[in-house]
N, C-alpha and C positions, 0 to 999 in steps of 0.2 A: 463449340465446347473446346476446352483446352486439351492439349495432347495428353494422354493417359500417363506419360512419363513425367509430366511437369510436377516440380516440387518446390514449393515457396516456404521461406522462412518469415514468419510474421512476428514482429516485436510489439506487444501490448504494454505500453508504458502508463503507469498511473501516478498521479500526484494529487495533493489537496492544495487549493488555492482559495483563499477568501471563503472558506467553509464549503467549498463544492469539490467533489471528486472529479477530476478531469482525466482524459485519456488521449494518448497520441499513439496512432497505429502506423507502423511502417513495415514494408514488405520488400523482400528481395528474392529473386528466382535463383534457385540452387544451380550453380554452374557444374558442368561435368567434373566429376571427381572431388568436388569441393565438400568440406565438412560444413555441419550446421553452424557452428560458432562464427567462422568468417563470414558467412552469409548474413547472419545477425548483425554483425558489425557493419555491414553495408546497409542494412535496413534501418538502424537506429544508431545514435552515438552511445555505444556501450560504456565509454568512459565517464559519461555523465550520470550513469545508474548507481545508485547506492546498494541495489540488490537486483540480481537477475536470476531466473531459474527457468527450466523448461516446463512448459504447462501442459500441452497435449498435442496430439497429431490427429487431424481429421480431413475429410474431403470437403472442399468449399462448394457453394452452390454453382460455381462455374466449372466444376470438375477437377480443380487443382487440389493436389495433395498439399496440405500445409502443416508445418510444424510451428507452433506458437510458443513464445517465451513471454513471460511476465516480468517486467522491469519496473522498478520503483525510483522515483526522484524525490529528494527531500524538499521540504517547503522553501528552503533557501538555495536550492540548486537551480541550474539553468540547462535547458534543452530546448533549442529552438525547434519550431514546427507547428503544424496546425492542431493545437490543443482544442479539445471540445469537452463539455460536460458529458458524463457517461450516459446521462438520460437522453442526449441528443444524437446518439450514435445510430447510424443506419447500417452501413456496410461493416462486416466483420462483428456484428452485434453479438453472435453466439460466443465468439472468442472473447469479446469484452466482458460478457457475463460470466464466462468461466474464469477470467482473470479477477474479477470481483469477488467471486465465491472463494477462490484460493486465498486472496488477500484477507477476506473476513475470517476465515477459518484460522489462518496463521496469526492474526492479531490476537486471538483468544490463548493459543498455547505456546506462542514464541515471542521473541523480542523484536519482531520484524518492524515494529513502529519506529525503530531507529532510522529505517530507510525512507520514511515519510516526513520525519520531524526535522526541524533546523537543528543546528549544533547545540544550542541552549534554548530554553523555552520555559514559560510557567505551566503549572498544571492546567489552568484554564485553556492556554494555547494548545496543549496536548490533547485535552479533551475535545477541542473543536476538530482537531484532526481524526480522532477515533470516531467521532460522531459522523463526520463526512464519509469515511471509509467504510464503517460498519452499516450505515444507513439507518441507525436509530439512536436514541439518546442514551447516554451513560452518565453516571454521577462523577463529577470531578474528585470528590473526597474519596470514593471508593476505588476509583481508577488509581489515584495516587497510592492509596494503602496497598492495593494488591500488587502494583508494580514494584513498589519499594520492598514489600515483603519478599517478592521473588528475586530481588537483587538486580532487577532490570534498570532502575533509575538510581541516580545519585545526585546529590546537591552540586550545584555549580556556584562559582564566585559571583557575588553581586546580587542585586535585586532589580526587578523591572519597576520603573517609576509609576505611580497612579496615573490613570488616564484622565480625560476632561471631567469624568463623572466623580473623581475623587477616590477615597479609599486608602488602604494601606499599601505600601510597596509589596510586591509579590515576589516570593522566592524562585530562584532559577534552578532548572534541573537540566540533566543531560543523560543520555543513555550510557550505561556502564560498558557496553560493547557495540561495535559496529559490525559484528559477525553474527549470523543467524544462529540462534540457540533455542532449543526447546526448553521452556522454563516451567510449564506445566502441562503435560501431555493430556490431562483429562479436563482441562478447563474449557469453558465455552461462554463467550460474551453474548448473551442472547437478547432479542428484542423485548421491549417493555410489555409486561402482561397484567400488571395490577398495581396496587398501592406501593409495592417495593420496586416498581418497574424501572427506577431510575439508577438501580444498583447493577453493575456488571455482575453476572452470576455464573457460577460454574461449581464443579465438584469440590473445589477447595478455594474458590475465590473470595468466599465470604469469611474465611477463617484467618 
């Protein structure tokens, strides 16, 4: 068992790639008199993160006290490391689950999607990110309506050309801000439950 004075800083970094939520976990032992943030910078490349926040502090199975941080990397960002799908994580599974829960909650009531999305995107591409992060389906039409109404999204120049299956060019969007903002503190994007299950729902999300 580790020394009772051991304290580790763990960075739990999430991103969405090819429709899957992936995680990269890095840890660094806290040095004597060291603050948490410098240790986090040794655990993961903080400069590559679009958003980072302290997650929780707990005792790990090996007896080490760990302070975990949630970090997010956009779809067009780069952070080298041993990325794995969140469903295939063994070690630090409880910390990864806590990071997922925090992300899902904040996707409902903040604009934190900016930290997962590329700089510009179509609504279909954004929906794929939300579906992967939330773990359940959402309607692209309603997602656009809700986020535009809240002032989270704005139109970007240009259009995305149709794919090989044809169709019309798709409008491009971007997040209006790259700073975390509470946009609807009572909203909740819930899992599907019935005929209307493809709609993101919340206290004001349908208005």
